[in-house]
Structure formats: structure tokens, C-alpha cells
C-alpha positions as CSV (number, residue, x, y, z in Angstrom):
1,M,14.4,133.5,135.1
2,L,14.6,136.2,132.4
3,E,11.3,137.4,131.1
4,D,10.8,137.4,127.3
5,F,12.3,140.6,126.0
6,E,13.0,141.5,122.4
7,P,12.5,144.5,120.1
8,D,8.9,145.6,119.6
9,N,9.2,145.0,115.9
10,P,12.0,142.4,115.3
11,E,11.6,142.4,111.6
12,S,12.1,146.2,111.2
13,V,15.0,146.1,113.6
14,K,16.6,143.3,111.5
15,I,16.2,145.3,108.3
16,W,17.5,148.5,110.0
17,L,20.7,146.6,111.3
18,K,21.2,145.1,107.8
19,N,21.1,148.7,106.4
20,V,23.6,149.8,109.0
21,I,26.0,147.0,107.8
22,R,25.4,147.9,104.2
23,E,26.0,151.6,104.8
24,E,29.3,150.7,106.5
25,K,30.3,148.9,103.2
26,K,30.2,145.5,104.9
27,V,28.3,142.3,104.3
28,E,26.0,140.7,106.8
29,G,27.0,137.3,108.0
30,D,25.5,135.5,111.0
31,I,24.8,137.7,114.0
32,I,23.4,136.1,117.1
33,Y,21.8,138.2,119.8
34,V,21.5,136.7,123.3
35,F,19.2,138.7,125.5
36,T,20.2,137.8,129.1
37,T,20.7,138.9,132.6
38,D,23.3,141.0,134.5
39,E,24.6,137.8,136.1
40,H,25.2,136.0,132.8
41,V,26.9,139.0,131.1
42,Y,29.0,139.6,134.2
43,S,30.1,136.0,134.2
44,I,31.1,136.2,130.5
45,N,32.9,139.5,131.2
46,K,34.9,138.1,134.0
47,D,35.6,134.6,132.5
48,F,36.4,135.6,129.0
49,L,37.6,139.2,129.2
50,Q,39.0,139.3,132.7
51,H,36.8,142.4,133.5
52,D,35.3,142.4,137.0
53,T,32.5,144.8,136.1
54,L,28.9,144.9,135.0
55,T,28.2,146.0,131.4
56,D,25.2,146.2,129.1
57,I,26.8,144.4,126.1
58,I,29.6,142.0,125.2
59,T,30.4,141.4,121.6
60,F,32.5,138.5,120.1
61,G,33.3,138.7,116.4
62,T,33.4,135.3,114.7
63,S,34.2,136.3,111.1
64,Q,37.6,135.5,109.5
65,D,36.9,138.1,106.8
66,N,36.7,141.7,107.8
67,K,34.2,142.4,105.1
68,I,31.7,139.9,106.6
69,I,30.1,140.9,109.8
70,S,29.4,137.9,112.1
71,G,29.4,137.4,115.8
72,E,27.6,136.8,119.0
73,I,26.2,139.8,121.0
74,Y,25.2,139.3,124.6
75,I,23.0,142.0,126.0
76,S,21.9,142.4,129.6
77,I,18.3,143.3,129.7
78,D,18.7,144.2,133.4
79,R,21.2,146.9,132.3
80,I,19.0,148.0,129.4
81,K,16.1,148.6,131.7
82,E,18.1,150.3,134.5
83,N,20.0,152.5,132.1
84,A,16.9,153.5,130.3
85,G,15.3,154.5,133.6
86,K,18.3,156.6,134.6
87,I,18.1,158.6,131.4
88,N,14.3,158.6,131.2
89,L,14.3,156.8,127.8
90,P,12.0,153.9,126.7
91,A,13.7,150.6,127.2
92,Q,13.1,149.8,123.5
93,K,15.1,152.9,122.5
94,E,18.0,151.9,124.7
95,L,17.8,148.4,123.4
96,A,18.1,149.7,119.8
97,R,21.1,151.8,120.9
98,V,22.9,148.8,122.4
99,M,22.1,146.5,119.5
100,V,23.6,149.0,117.0
101,H,26.5,149.5,119.4
102,G,27.3,145.7,119.1
103,V,27.1,145.8,115.3
104,L,29.4,148.8,115.2
105,H,31.9,146.8,117.4
106,L,31.7,143.9,114.9
107,I,32.3,146.3,112.1
108,G,35.5,147.4,113.8
109,Y,34.6,150.5,115.9
110,N,36.0,150.7,119.4
111,D,35.2,152.7,122.4
112,K,38.3,152.5,124.7
113,T,39.5,156.1,124.3
114,A,37.6,159.3,124.5
115,S,37.9,160.0,120.7
116,E,36.7,156.4,120.0
117,K,33.8,156.8,122.3
118,N,32.9,160.1,120.6
119,E,33.0,158.4,117.2
120,M,31.0,155.4,118.4
121,T,28.3,157.7,120.0
122,A,28.1,159.8,116.8
123,K,27.6,156.6,114.7
124,E,25.0,155.3,117.2
125,D,23.1,158.6,117.1
126,Y,23.2,158.7,113.3
127,Y,21.9,155.2,112.9
128,L,19.3,155.6,115.6
129,N,17.9,158.5,113.6
130,L,17.4,156.0,110.7
131,L,15.5,153.5,112.8
132,P,11.9,153.2,111.5
């Protein structure tokens, strides 16, 4: 069973993510975050994306309008905790990074190539510096 895990200050994180969307010149729609386990995210990755790997996040956009940002974001809390430990970072900071990463995917950023990864990381770093 997954223990309860969410941002330390959910309301300020919500406002921060809304500001990210606004700064990217988009409109917030419905974004659902599902905090879950490695097993669940792995199953989604394998069944829906045909990827046989662990990952920290899977994002599914649901908007038909590219100006409106809507979707479902599945985050493995197991990955968050493990990755945070590997880089000696508080789990809450790693959670914020992954949450904004999902929003950036919904906005249209990708991270398949080296240049896309660099752009995504730069955006994450920029927005993390704006987190209250």
C-alpha cells in the first residue's frame, strides 16, 4: 500500500503550476496528478506505451485544444524517493521537479533527443527557481 504522499504545501504548488502554465501562454484545464508506485507506473508504461522500463512519470494529454493544458500525470513516489536519495536532494524538491516536468510535457515540450532534454531541464530549473 502506498503511504500518503503529496507536496508539503499543495496550495502553493498549485498556484506555482498555474503560473508556469500562464507564463507559457497557455490556459489551465483539468490536470489530475496520481501519486502511485513503481509497479503501477511500470504497468502503465508497458501496457499503454510499450516501454519495458521503470520511469518516474508518465503524462497523458487529454485536451483537444493546444492552448488548454489538461491531462493525467502519473508519478511514482518510489522513483521520487530513490532518485532524490541518489542526488542528495529532499524528496519534496524532486517531486516539484517531476510535477513541473509533467506540466511541460502537457504544454508540448519533449525530452527524446539531447537538445530536447537540455531545453526541458533548463525550463525545469527556471520554474523551480520560481517555486515559493
